[in-house]
N, C-alpha and C positions, 0 to 999 in steps of 0.2 A: 286532383287532375293528373299529377305525375304517376300516381298508382294506376289510374285508368289507362294511361298511355303505355305503361309497362305491361299491363294485362293484354292490351291490344297487340303489342309487339310480340309477346309470348305466344299469343294465339296464332299470329301469322307464321312464326317459326315452327310451331307444332303442326300447322296445316301443311307447310312446305315439306316438313319431314315425313308426314303421313303420305303425301303424294309421291315423294321419292321412294319410300319403302314399297308402296303399292306398285309403282311402275317398274321398279327393279325386280320385284317378284314376278311380274308379268313378262318381262323382257325375255325373249327367246333367242337362241343362237342364230336362227335364220334371219331374225330382224337385225341383229348385229352385222351379219354378213352383208345383208342388203344395204344397210346404212353405209358401209364402206364402199359399196358399188355405186351408190347414188350421190353422196355428198362430197364436196371438195374437201371439207374439214370434218370427217366423220366423228372424231372424238368430241368436238364441240356440239355436233348434232345429237350425239348420244347424251351429253350432259344436259342439253335443252330438254330432251325427251324425258329423262328421269327427274327433271326439275331441280337438278343441282346447279343449274345456270338459268337465270331468269332473263326475260326480254323486257327491259324497262324503257327503252326508246327504240325507234325504228332501226332495224338492222337488215343486212343482206345475207342470205344463205346461199352459198354457191353450190352448183352442181358439178359432178365429175366431168360431164361433157361440155362444160362451159355454160354461161348464163347464170342468172341468180334470181331469187325472189326477195322482194322487199316485204318484211314482216314487222308488225308493230306489237303484237301480243303473243303470249305463249299459246293461246288458242289457235292463232294463225299457223304456228309451227305444227301443232297437232294435226291440222287439216292437211298440211303438206306431207307430213309423215304418213298419214292414213292412205293418201293417194299413191305415193311413190314407194314406201317401204312395206306397209301392210297390204297394198294393192286391194283396197276394199272394193273397188270397182274393176275387177280383172278383165283384161282384154286378151283376145287370142293373138292379135297382131295382124290379121288379115282384113279387119273391118275397114270399110270404105267410107261410110257415113256414120258420124257419131254426134248425138245431141247431148248437151250438158246443161241441165236446168239447175240454176243455183250455182253458177260458176264461181262466185266469191272472188278470190284473188287469182284464180287460174291454175291451181295446182293440178286438178284432174285434166283440164283442157291441154296443158302442156305435156302431162304424162301420156295422154292419148295420142298426141301428135308424135311424141318420141317413140311410143310402143308400136304404133301403126303407121309405117312410113308412107302409105298411099292414102291415108284417111283425110277427109275433109271434116273438120270439127266445127259445130255450130254451138256457141256458148251464149247463154242468157244470164244477165245479172241486173236486177232492177235498181238497186240503191246507187245514187249518183257518185258519192265519194268512193264506194267500193268499186264501181265500174271504172273510175279513173285509175285506181290502183291495179285493177285487172289489166287495163290497157298497158300500163307501165311494165308489168311482169311479162306480158306477151311480147312487148318490144325488146325485152332482154334475151329472148330466145337466141341461142348461139347460131342456129341454122335459120337463115332468113326464110327458107321454105316452110318451116314450122309455123312461123308467124303468118305467112300467107295462107296456110292451110287452116287457120283458125279464124272464123268469122264471129266476132263478138257483137252483141246487140244489147243495148240498155233496155231491158224489159224483164218481166217476170212471167210466170205461168199461173193459170187459174182455170176454173171450170168454163168460163166464158171470157172472151176478149173484151177489153175496155180499159178503164182507169180505176186503180184501187189505192187506198191508203196503206202504207207500210210503216211499221214502227222500226225506224233505223237505229239499230243498237250501236253502242260505242264500240263493241267488239263485233266485227262484221259477220262472223258465222251465225249470230243469233238474231239477225234482222228477220222480222216476221209480220205477216198480215194480222196476227192474232194478239191483241192486247191481253196481258196477263199470262201470255205464254213465253216462249223463248225470246221474242222480240222485246218484251218489257223487262224481264228480269234475268234472262240468260238461263242456260240449261242447269246451272248450279248456283244461280244467284250472283253471277260474276259480271254480267253485262247489263248496263242500264240503258234505257232508251235515250238516244241522242236527239230524237226528233221524229216528226211524222212527215212523210213525203207522199206526194201523189205520183204514182208510177204507172207506166203502161204495162198491161198484162195481155198475154196471148193464150188462147186455147191450144191444145196440141195440133188440131187440124189447121188452125191459122198459122201456127209456127212452121209447120211443114210447108205451107204455101209461101210464107214470107221467105223461107230459106231457098225456095225454088227447087226443092227436091222432088223429082218425079217418080223415083223408084222406092225401094225399101230403105229404111233406116236400120242399120245393123245393130246399133246400141243406143239405149236411152238411159242416162244417169240422172237421178233426181235427188236433190237434197235441198228442200225449199222451206224448212221450218213449218210444215203443216200444209202448204199450198199444193204439195204433191198429191194429197188425198183427194181434194176436190177436182184437181186437174185430171187425174186418172178416172174418177167417177164421171166427170163431165164428157169424157171422150167415148164416142160410140164404137161398136165393134169394128167397123170398117177403118176407122182412124187407128185404133189400137193395133190392128193387124198390119199396119205399115211398119211396125217395129218388130225386129226379130228377137231382141233381148231387152229386158227392162230390169234395172236394179235401182231400187229407191230406198232411201232412209225414210221411214215413216214416223210421223209425229202426230199423236192423237190429241194434242192440244187444239187441233182443228175441230174437235168434236165428232170426228168421223172415226169409227173403230177400224182397225186394220183388217179385221175379218170381212167387213163389207167391201173394201177395196179388193181383197184377195178373191172374193166370190165374183166380183165384176170382171176381173182379169180372167178367171177360170171360164166364165161364161163366154168370153171373147175368144177362147181357144188357147189360153196360155197354161203352162204347167209350172207350178212353184217348185223350183229346184232347191231352195233353202230359205229359211226365215229365222232370224235371231233377234230376240227381244232383250233389251237392256232391263234387267230386273230392278234397277234403281229408278227408272223413269218410264214414261209412256212412249218410248221410242224403240226403234229397232231397224233392221235392214233386211230386205227381202229381194230375192232373185227369181225372175220369171222368164221362161223361154216360150216362144210361140211354137205350139205343137205342130 
């Protein structure tokens, strides 16, 4: 038993070392500069990013402009990093209406409110525990106007509105409608299902109506562990044309191939500006603009 425990410990150490080496190799000077602009303690943030420092209990990561995020896992920090440092969902700054599907802990929602000073942000998060954490992070915004400009609703997106079962993962970024996908095992086998919840879901058309938006939506961000695929396919051309830009992380665990969604958007009058697939998994990120 002692030998097995030693092997397990060695495996963990080697895995941590591997992640550190990979992330150090990928770290670019522009990311380091951005980290110093974004985080109140940039050195700690960089250590978290390269996995030289772990998150073993809830912590708060402070931002330069004030406010903080409560995080529980290293995966939570990577979501924060991708929104604020990598700017995976880039904004021009003049957007007035922004939709955030799969808001998780609020990293992108607060980034959007910070980057676009006149924007109204509408955020959806279906899992109850994650939604409560989202509300807490929004409440920590240093500028009260940012909190007022973010409307959070406990709901998910789907092809049609109604009620769905979601596999609520221990690590919130991996909660999913799809058993056997990210919600059950995590993107790299690191998140186990914490339970199954009944959650409210909205189609894109019904979400626009619920938000009370009468004009165009400048930007739609989607990261929904597979639900983005059926949601986009379920939206007709008239609904899709209400959005000027769509950037979504696609997950083919839904059983829907990315090419089918891309063709559907093209038929509705969108132009693909870029698409990048992760060679290690059936995921990627795509950017479409309304022509």
